[in-house]
N, C-alpha and C positions, 0 to 999 in steps of 0.2 A: 121810475122807469126801470123795468127789469133788465133792459139792455145794458144799462150802466153797471148794474150789479154783476154782470158777466165778466167784467174786466178784472183779471186776477192781479194779485199783489205783484209789483215789479213790472207791470205792463201798463200801457197808456193807449188812449184812442183820441180821436178828434171829434169835435162837435158834428161835423159833416158825416163822418163814418158811422157815428152812433145813430144819426137820423136815417141814413140809408139802411142800416141793420134793423132798425125798428119798422122799416117799411114806409118811411116818409122822406124820400130823397128831396133835397133842396130845402129842408126844414131845420137847418142847424140853429137858427135863432130860437126855435121852439125848445130845443135841447137846453139852451141857456136859460130860458124861462123856467123849465122844469127843474133845473138844478137850483135856481133861486127859491123855488117854492117847496122843495123837498127837504126832508131831514133823514139822515142816516145813509145817504148815498156816498160812494167813494168819489166825491167831486174832484178831488185832487188828481185823479187819473184821467181827467178830461182836459184836452188842450186844444189850442187853435191849429189851423192848417200848418203843416210842417213841424209840429211839435213845440210851438211857441206858447208860453204862458201868457194868457190874455188878461189876467187879473192885474191889478195895480196895487201898489203900496204894500201894507202888511199882509194882505191875503196872497199876493204873489210870492212873498218871502215864505209864508207858511206852506204854500203849495209846493214850492221847490224843496223845502226841508222835508216835507212828508214823502215826496218822491225819492229824494236821496236816501232817506231812511229805509225805503223799500228796495234800494239797490239800483235805482234808475240813474243812468249816466247822462250828463249834459255835455253838449258841445257848444260852448259859449252860453248863449241865452236859450238855446233850444235843446230838447230831448233828442238823444240819438234814436231816431225813429226806426232805423234799420235794425236796431237791436231790441227795442222795447215796444214796438207797435203791436197791439193785439189785433188779430184778424178774426172777425166774427164769422162763425159758421152759419151759412144760410141754406135753407132747404133747396133753393134753386140751384146752388152750387152742387149739391148732391145729385140732383137730376142731370145736370150737364155732365158730370163725371161718369155717371152710370151709362149715359147714352154713347159715350166715346168708345 
């Protein structure tokens, strides 16, 4: 998924936001499936709603360590989304801005 590749180092996004940015609102579960099947994607930058790591066990620890290595700050068990959430640019946003 090229949408996942857009997320820069030190930023994160949620499964739902990625689905919406890819043009498939309400398809967060398909994002999960795509991550399971793909190789080479920055999977550690994808979180559950509110910035929560949804993986369990060793993968959850690895995800947190990778994010912290990129400078991502946690508040308890969740990422500080106000600071690190990546906002996808959408063509529809550009049209709305131009119309105003």
